[in-house]
C-alpha positions as CSV (number, residue, x, y, z in Angstrom):
1,M,97.8,110.8,186.1
2,T,96.1,109.6,189.3
3,T,92.8,111.2,188.3
4,I,92.8,109.6,184.9
5,S,93.8,106.3,186.4
6,S,91.0,106.6,189.0
7,L,88.5,107.6,186.3
8,L,89.5,104.7,184.1
9,R,89.2,102.2,186.9
10,T,85.8,103.5,187.9
11,T,84.6,103.5,184.3
12,L,85.8,99.9,183.9
13,C,84.0,98.9,187.1
14,L,80.8,100.4,185.9
15,L,81.1,98.7,182.6
16,A,81.6,95.4,184.4
17,L,78.5,96.1,186.4
18,C,76.6,96.9,183.3
19,S,77.4,93.6,181.7
20,I,76.4,91.4,184.6
21,G,73.6,89.2,183.4
22,C,72.6,91.6,180.6
23,A,70.0,92.9,183.0
24,G,69.6,96.1,181.0
25,I,67.7,94.3,178.2
26,G,64.1,95.4,178.5
27,F,64.6,97.4,181.7
28,E,62.7,100.5,180.6
29,K,59.6,98.4,179.7
30,A,59.8,96.5,183.0
31,W,60.3,99.8,184.9
32,Q,57.2,101.4,183.3
33,E,55.1,98.3,184.1
34,S,56.4,98.2,187.7
35,V,55.7,101.9,188.3
36,A,52.2,101.6,186.8
37,A,51.3,98.6,189.0
38,H,52.7,100.4,192.1
39,Q,50.8,103.6,191.4
40,A,47.6,101.7,190.6
41,G,47.9,99.7,193.8
42,T,47.9,96.4,191.9
43,G,51.6,95.6,192.7
44,G,50.6,93.8,195.9
45,K,51.5,94.5,199.6
46,D,55.1,93.2,199.6
47,P,57.1,96.0,201.3
48,V,60.3,95.1,199.4
49,A,59.0,94.3,195.9
50,G,58.3,96.9,193.2
51,P,60.0,100.0,191.9
52,W,62.6,102.3,193.7
53,K,64.1,105.5,192.4
54,G,66.9,107.7,193.7
55,T,70.6,108.5,193.5
56,W,74.0,106.8,194.1
57,E,77.3,108.4,195.0
58,T,80.8,106.9,195.5
59,A,82.4,108.7,198.4
60,T,85.9,107.8,197.5
61,N,85.9,109.7,194.2
62,G,82.7,111.8,194.2
63,H,81.1,110.1,191.2
64,K,77.4,110.0,191.3
65,G,74.2,109.5,189.2
66,K,70.6,108.5,189.1
67,L,69.5,105.0,190.2
68,R,66.4,103.0,189.6
69,C,65.6,99.5,190.9
70,I,62.9,96.9,190.4
71,A,62.8,94.3,193.3
72,T,61.0,91.0,192.8
73,P,60.8,87.9,195.0
74,G,63.6,85.5,194.1
75,P,63.3,81.8,193.6
76,E,64.4,81.1,197.2
77,A,62.5,82.1,200.3
78,G,63.9,85.2,201.9
79,A,65.8,86.3,198.7
80,Y,64.9,88.9,196.2
81,D,66.2,89.8,192.7
82,F,67.2,93.5,192.5
83,R,67.4,94.8,189.0
84,Y,69.3,98.1,189.0
85,H,69.7,100.7,186.3
86,A,72.2,103.5,187.0
87,T,73.4,106.6,185.1
88,Y,77.0,107.8,185.1
89,F,78.2,111.2,183.8
90,K,74.6,112.0,182.9
91,V,75.0,110.2,179.5
92,L,76.2,106.7,180.3
93,S,74.0,104.2,181.8
94,G,74.0,100.5,182.6
95,A,72.0,97.8,184.4
96,Y,72.8,94.8,186.5
97,K,70.8,92.2,188.4
98,V,71.7,90.7,191.8
99,N,70.1,88.3,194.2
100,F,70.3,89.4,197.9
101,D,68.9,87.9,201.1
102,V,66.3,90.1,202.7
103,E,65.4,89.7,206.4
104,P,63.0,91.5,208.7
105,T,64.5,93.8,211.3
106,T,63.3,94.4,214.8
107,D,62.1,98.0,213.9
108,G,59.7,96.9,211.2
109,G,62.2,97.3,208.3
110,Y,64.1,94.9,206.2
111,A,67.8,94.3,205.9
112,V,69.2,93.8,202.4
113,E,72.6,92.2,202.4
114,G,74.8,90.5,199.8
115,S,78.0,90.5,197.7
116,Q,78.4,90.5,194.0
117,G,81.4,89.3,192.1
118,L,82.7,91.5,189.3
119,G,85.3,89.1,187.8
120,P,88.7,90.8,187.5
121,F,87.3,93.9,189.5
122,G,86.8,91.9,192.6
123,S,83.6,91.8,194.7
124,F,81.3,94.5,196.0
125,D,79.5,94.2,199.3
126,H,76.0,95.7,199.8
127,D,74.4,96.5,203.1
128,G,71.0,98.1,202.9
129,K,67.8,98.8,204.7
130,I,64.2,99.1,203.5
131,K,61.7,100.8,205.8
132,G,58.5,102.2,204.6
133,Q,59.0,104.2,201.5
134,R,62.8,104.3,201.7
135,F,65.6,102.0,200.5
136,D,69.1,103.1,201.6
137,A,72.3,101.2,201.3
138,T,76.1,101.4,201.4
139,Y,78.4,99.5,199.1
140,S,82.1,98.9,198.9
141,N,84.7,96.8,197.2
142,R,86.9,94.5,199.2
143,S,90.0,96.7,198.7
144,G,88.1,99.8,200.0
145,S,89.0,101.9,196.9
146,Q,85.3,102.2,196.0
147,Q,82.9,103.1,198.8
148,G,79.6,104.8,198.5
149,A,75.9,104.9,199.2
150,F,72.5,105.1,197.5
151,E,69.2,106.5,198.6
152,M,66.0,105.6,197.0
153,Q,62.3,105.9,197.6
154,R,59.1,104.8,195.9
155,P,58.3,106.7,192.7
156,Q,55.3,109.0,192.9
């Protein structure tokens, strides 16, 4: 019963994430364009903006999947829009868009921090770092029942 309850709760959380801002609409086209610009060197010199690709895993239940992200400068200075697309159980997928503050760190990287409300599912906190070709982060909900990490790098 606990496993089914945990699975249902996780699935509902992911569905909520997928519905935030309908960010999945047109993701594939935007992804292809972002990767092409990055590979051609026409995407600019912004060390945060552009495509990222990797995996996510929730440590509290072992769920994991593939993750892609397109980062673009946001409307406010120091903030970026992160458009994520994640797979779950290899056949389910969803997308969501968040706006997080990005600040330079003393070691030449960038701190990416923020929180995203999920309505009845509470809020998830995000604490990440971009340095060079890597984008790594941890995430958790406020109750601590969902804690995990993702690791991404620039697509080749």
